[in-house]
N, C-alpha and C positions, 0 to 999 in steps of 0.2 A: 679426281685424284685425291687421296687422303694425304694428310701431313706425314704419316708413317711411310707411305710409298715414296713421296717426294724426297724425304731425307735419306731413304735407303738408296735411291738412284744417285743422289749427289755424292754418296759415300762410295759408290762402285768404282769410278775412275781412280780415286785415290788408292783404293785397295789394290787395283790392278798395277798401278805404278810401283807400289811397294813390293809386289810380287816380282815384277820385272827387275827391279833393282837388286833383289836378293838372288835371282837366278843368274849364275855366271855363264859366259859364252863358251860354247864347245870348242875344244882344241882340235885342229885338223889332224886326222889320223889317230886320234885318241878318243876314248869314250867320254861320255859326259862327266864333267867334274862333279864330285859329290856335293850335294846341297848342304847348306849350313854356312854360316858367316863366321869367319875367324878374322880377328884384327891382327894384321901383319905386324910383327915386332912386339906383340904382347903375348903373354902366356895363353896357351890354348884353352885353359879352363875358364878364362874370362869371356863369357858370351854377352852379346848385346841384349839389353833388356827390351822386352816388347812393350809397346804403348798400352796403357790401360784401356779396357773396353768401355765404350759409351753406354749409358743406361738405356735399356730397351724401352722405347716409348709405348709400345703396345702393352707391356706389363704395367707401366705407370698408368695408362688410361684405364685398364681393367681394375686396378686397385682403386683408382678414383671413382669409377662407377660403383664398385662395391661399397665404398664409403657413403655414396649418395643414397643407395638403396637401404642402408642401415639407419637412416635418419628416422627419428620417432616423433618429432613435433614439427608443426608448420613453421614456427619461428626459427628453428634450426635449419630447415630447408631454405627459407628466405635468406638467412645469413650465409649459408653455403653458396647460394646462387650469386650473391653480390660481393662476396669476399674470397672464398676459397677457390672459386672457379677462375679467378684472375691468373693463377699460375699455369693453367692449361690453355685458356683462351687468349690471354695477353691483352685484356682490355684495361682501360684506365678508370672507368666508372660504369656501374651497371644499375639498372632499375628493374624491379619486379612489379608487374601490374596484374590486377584481377578485377572481375566485375563484382560489385556488391549485390546486384540482382540481375536477373535474366534480361538481355538486350540493353542493359545500361552501359554507359561509357566505362572504359577501363580506368581504374584508380591505382595510383602508386601505393604499394603496401610496404616496400623496403627499398633501400638504396645503399650504395657503397659509401662508407665513411659518414653515414648519417644514422645516429643511434635511434632517434625517434622521428617519425614522419609527422610533420606539421602540415595539415591540409591547406593552410592559408599561406604557406611559404611561397615566394615568387618562383623559385626553382621548380618545386613540385607542380605548381599550377601550369608552368610553361611546358614541362614534359608532358603532362596530361593533355594540354592543348595540341601539341605536336602529334601525339599518337591519335587523337580524334581526327585530325585532318588527314593523317596518313591512312588510317583505316577507311575513311570516307572516300579517299581518292583511289587507292589500289586494293582495298580489302584487307582483311585480317588473317586470312587463311594461309598465306605464303610468307616466306622470308623476303624482306625488303631492305635495300640499302639506300641511304640518302645522305647528303652533305649539307651543312648549314650554308646559306640561310634558307634552305628549302622548308616549306610549311611554316614559315615564320611571318608574323606581321611586320609591317614597316616600322612600327614603333616598339618592337620587342628589343629590349636592351640586351638580352641574353645572346642574341645572334652574333654580337660582336665581342661580348665579354666571356662567353663560355669557351674554355680553352680546347675542348675536344670536338672537332668538327665532323668526324666520320661516325655516322650512326648506323646501327643494324637492328632491325626489328625481327624477332623470331617468335612464332607462336609456341606455346607450351601445350602439348596435346596429351590426351589419354585416348588412344585409338583415333577415332574420327572427330572427337569433341575437343574444342579449344577450352582449356581450363584457365589459361593465363597468358601472359606475354612477357618477353625478356628483351629489354632494350640495353645495348652496350655501346660505349663510345670510346674513341681514342683519336690520336692525331693523324695516323697514317691510314690509307685505305685498307679495306678488308680483302683478303685473298680468298680464292676458291677453297683452299684447304681449311682456312679459318671458318668459312661458312658451313662446310660439311661437318667439321668437328662440333660446331655450335649446334647444328640441327640434331646430331646424335645425342649430345649432352642434354638438350631440351627434352628429347624423348625420354631419357632416363629420369630427368627431374619430374616430368609429368607422371610417369609411372609411380615414382615415390610419393608424389603429392596425392595421387589417387589412393595409394595404400594407406596413407595417414588418415584420410577423411572417409574413404569408402566410396565405391562407385555410385551408389544410389544418391549420395548427397552432393558429390562434386561434379560428376560427369553427366548427370541427367537433369539439368534444369528444365523446369516447365516453362513453355512459351505461353505468355498471356496473349491470346488472340482476341479478336473483336467478338467472336462468338462466345468465348468463355467469359469475357467481361460482361456481355449482355446477360448471360445465364447467371453469373454471380450477382448482378444488380437485381435481377428478378427474384433470386432467392433471398437477398437481403430485404427487398420490399415486402416479400411474403412474411418473413420473420418479423419485420417491423409492425405488421398489422395483426399479429397474434394477440388476442386479448389476455391481459394479466391483471390481477387485482392491484390497485394502488395501495401502498402501505405507508405507514408513518411510524416513527419511533418516538416514544415519550417516556419520561420517568413514571414509575408506578410504585405503589406501596400497599401492603396488606393491611386492610382496615376492617373494623367490625361492620357487619351488614346492617343490623338494626339495633344500635346501642341505645341504652337509656341515658339521657343527658341530665346530669345533675346541675341545676342552675341556682343562682342566688335568689332567695325568696324575698329579699328587700335590699335597699341600698345600705351597704355596710362595708366592713373591712375584714378580709380573711385573716383569721388568727393563726390557723395551722391546717395542714392536710394530715389527717390521722392515719392514712394508709400509704404504703409505698407504691411507687410507680410499677404498673403491670402486676400488682399483687392480687392474689385470689381473695375475694371478699365474700361474705355470706350475708343473707338478708337480715336486716336489723342491726348491722354493725355500724358504729359511728365512723364517718368518713371525712367530714369537714366541720370545723369549728370557726365561728365568727366572734369578733369582739362584741360582748353583750352588755357593756356599761349602760348604753343608752336604753336598750330594751328593758334592762332590769329596773332602771330608775322610772321609766314610763309605766312599768307594771306596778311598782310601788305607789306611784301617784294615782293611777287609775283604781287600784285596790282601796286606797284610803278615801278617794272620792266616792267610791261605791258605798263604803261604810258610812260616810257622812249622809249621803242621800237615803240610806236605809234607816238611820236614826231619825231623820227629818220625817220620813214617811210614817214611822211608828208614832211619833209625837202628834202629827196631824190626825192620824186615824183615832188616837185616844181622845183628842179634843173634839173630834167631830161627833162623838157619841153624846156629849153634853151640850154642844153648841151647834145647832143646825147650820149656822152661817159659815162655819169652818169647813163644812163638807165641800164647798166650792174649791178649796185649796187641796183637797185630797187627790184629785185627778192630776194636778200639776206636780205634786210630790211623787205620785206614782210614775209619771213620765220621766222625771228627773232620775229616779232610781233605776228605771229600765235603761236609760241612756248610759248611766254610769256603769251599770253591769255589763253592757255591751262593750264599752271602752275597756273595762277591766279584762273581759274575755279576749278581746283583740290583742291587748298588750301581753297577756299570758301566752297567746298563740305565737306572737312574734318572739317572745323570750324562749319558747320551746324550740323555735326554728333556728336559734343561734347554733345549734348542733344538728347537722344533717346526718341521716341514717340511710344505709343502703336499702333500696326497696326490693332488690333481687340479688341472686348470686351472679358472679361473673368476675371479670378482671377490671381493675381500675386503670383507666387510660387517661393520662394527662401529660403535660409537657415536663415540668420540673417543679419540685417543692419551692425552690428559691424564687421561682417566677410568681408564686401566689402568696407567700407569707407577707403580711403587711400591705397587700395590694387592695385598694378600694375597688369595689365592684358595684354595678348597678343591678337593680331588680331584673331578673330574667337572663342575666349574662351567664353563659355556660362555663362551668368550672372544670368538670371532668366527665368522663363517660364510663358507664358500666357495660362491658361488652361480653357477649357469649363467645368463648373461644371456638365453639363448634359452628358458628355462623359468621363466616368472614367473606370479604369481597376484595376486589382490587380497585383502588382509587388511582386514576390516571390523570396527569396534568399535561394535556396536549398543547404545545405552544401554538400561537397564532400563525407563525410562519410555516408550521408543519401541518396545518389543518387541511383535511380532506373531507369529502362528502361521506358522512356516516349515517347509518340507520340502526335502530334498535335491533338486536339480534346479530349484529356483525361479529365476525370471528376475531378473537384476540388471543395472542400468544405472549405469555409473560416469562421473561428470563430473570429469575431471582439472583441477586448477587451472591447468595449463599450456595446456590446450585445452578450455575449458568448453563451447564450442559444438558439439563433436563427441563425443557420448557413446560409450562403449565397452560393447558387450554382453558379459555374462558369465553363468555358471551357478553357482548355489550348490552347493558340494561338501561342506562340513563346517560344523557348528554345535556350539558348546560347550553343555553342559548346565547349567553353573553360571556365574554372572557373576563377574567379577574386576575389580579396580581397574586402569584403564588408565593411560596416561601423563598424562591430565588429572585423575586422581583421581576418575573417574566409574565407577560400577559398570556394566560392559558385558559383553555376550556377544561372544565372538570368533567371527567368521565367515570362511570362506574361499570364494573364487569363482574359477573357472577361466575364462579368456578363451574366447569362443565360436569365434573364427576366428584360428588361429595364423598364418595367412599375412599378416595385417595387420602394419603397423609396430608392433613391440612397444614399450611404454612403458619408460622407464628405471627401474631399481630405485630406490626411495626417493621417487618422485613421489607427492604426496598429492592428495586430491580428496574428492568427496562421492559416496556410493553410494546409489542408490534401489533398495530391496529390495522385491520384489513378493510379497505373501503370498496367502492364499486370498481368494476373491471373497465380497463381502457387499453388501447393499443400499446405495444412495447415502446414505440417511438415517443408516445406521450409520457410514459413512465420515465424514460431516459431524459427527456428534455423538460420535464416539469419544473425542476429547480432552476435551471438556467433561464427559462422563460419568465419565471416569477421574479428572479433577480433583475432581469432586463426590464421588465415592466415597472419594477419599483424605482430603478435608476432613471428610466426615460419618462415615466408617467403615462405611458400609452395604455 
């Protein structure tokens, strides 16, 4: 029996009594007295006012359902369930529950007078524990009533402190599928009319909930069976064994492929660099000047020593014509002259090398002028490079902790900082066998890679980027766990 029918029946006896009171008794021998109530002793125009009509509960319920079906967001639906439904159902506190995943226990997502649900709050954990025990005992598909301390532990404090002892569990459905649950509490027991009204409203809320989310997302959860779990495990195992190339990322720089290295010809001090950085130079152009004080003085001394030995040789040769005994000194004077001549030529050669000239056309590649001016250098120390801008390569510094098994001919993909969206393909041509400290003070292996297509637009020397180096193939599971395993091995020493 619905609440509307019950209230209409309770109102019928009162309506009948009012009608009987208004109907006057028939006078014997006379016809019935005219209906209508007149107050004796008062003017006939003053009629008794009728009592105002009570609001129609059916119309109120229909308006309430219309408001529920007009909700647009899930948060609004939950708030309506826990707060607005109180004026129709007469509860004191309500909780809305749903499953996070299929076959998982119900979780509280909203509650009356609680703006934010805290998953660790004692009240929320206690309600979830009660509902788990309830569904395990009698199931979740039907409406159930229980009173505290049912489904409580002996040490639950809430069973004596919670003020509302009468509970009602009602599933929220969309057709035959349970999409949530509705738990309401109050002090007095629930009547049959209350339960019938609650069931109807939960059906309305379930339909609105489905309309917000869509049937395929809310009412058709997939059940994870043992067969499906085994199939998923086999698929993951097959995917884990797919061979993929092991890759590593490392900083890269565009460098000349076969540059001419300009080195110091002797131990000296750099006076100046005569060309700008990355400037185009031609063959025979002066590029480096050294301090020449020492070399100029040595040449002057050697030149004068050669002049002295030349005069001595001439004098001995003239005396040897008249004195045969002087001929023995002629060979010694000749040897001294030859030695002095060689020393003079050597000093002249060193003096000429105090200014270095470009042996070929190209670009001057060096760090900075201020790094070289006034700097002492040793014989053979590289000062700058003369590079051909049409013959470039990639120089890659692969850190030791990123090292993988590489072979010559491996594929390399370089993403330049100036154009990261268009990678450049290259081929590995050389790898170092021992790591060294690079410019970042990181132990790295030096790699060289040649551009695959020389007809493309060549990048400018000095541009930096990131290189992706492809190594040998390995299963996907190894590629995923390579770094964690390496870190674990370094921490544990295994």
